[in-house]
C-alpha positions in Angstrom: 358.0 -1.9 64.1 357.1 1.9 64.8 360.3 4.4 65.7 359.4 6.9 68.4 361.9 10.1 69.4 362.4 11.2 73.1 364.1 14.6 73.7 365.5 14.4 77.1 367.8 17.1 76.8 366.4 18.9 79.1 366.9 16.1 81.8 369.0 15.6 84.1 370.4 11.9 86.4 368.8 10.1 87.3 365.4 11.4 85.6 366.7 10.9 81.8 366.9 7.1 82.7 363.5 6.9 84.5 361.9 9.1 81.4 363.6 6.3 78.8 362.7 3.6 80.4 358.9 5.1 80.9 358.7 5.2 77.2 360.5 2.0 76.4 357.9 0.4 78.2 355.0 1.8 76.3 356.5 0.2 72.9 356.2 -3.1 71.2 358.4 -5.3 71.3 361.2 -4.5 68.4 360.3 -0.9 68.7 362.8 1.1 67.9 363.4 4.6 70.5 365.5 7.6 69.7 366.8 9.2 72.5 368.0 12.8 72.6 370.4 13.5 75.3 373.4 15.4 76.1 376.7 14.5 76.8 378.4 13.7 80.6 376.2 11.8 82.3 373.4 11.3 80.0 375.5 9.8 77.9 377.0 7.9 79.8 373.9 6.1 81.8 371.3 5.9 79.0 373.1 3.4 76.6 374.8 1.3 80.1 371.4 1.3 81.8 369.3 0.6 78.9 372.0 -2.5 78.0 371.5 -3.6 81.4 367.7 -3.9 81.6 367.9 -5.8 78.7 367.8 -3.6 75.6 369.5 -3.5 72.6 371.3 -0.3 72.1 371.7 0.0 68.2 374.1 2.8 67.8 375.1 6.2 69.6 376.1 9.1 67.8 376.7 12.8 67.5 373.8 15.0 66.5 375.3 18.9 67.0 377.0 20.5 69.9 376.4 18.3 73.0 373.2 16.6 72.0 373.5 13.2 70.9 370.8 10.3 69.7 370.5 7.0 71.9 368.7 4.6 69.2 367.9 1.8 71.6 365.5 -1.3 70.4 363.0 -2.9 72.6 
């Protein structure tokens, strides 16, 4: 099982989930993607969209300032 980190803190919707989905597509089943994103639309949309696409959102945690980390298992 591999873990990859994706930093989309400088991206805006809809690119936040597009980039997340591209990275998830590169992973093997069971791999983990840690997505660093900002609060607001990205924090609301990425976990919801990942769940709707059938991925397992393991956690959503505050990192610092407006940055959060969403951990998604493929």
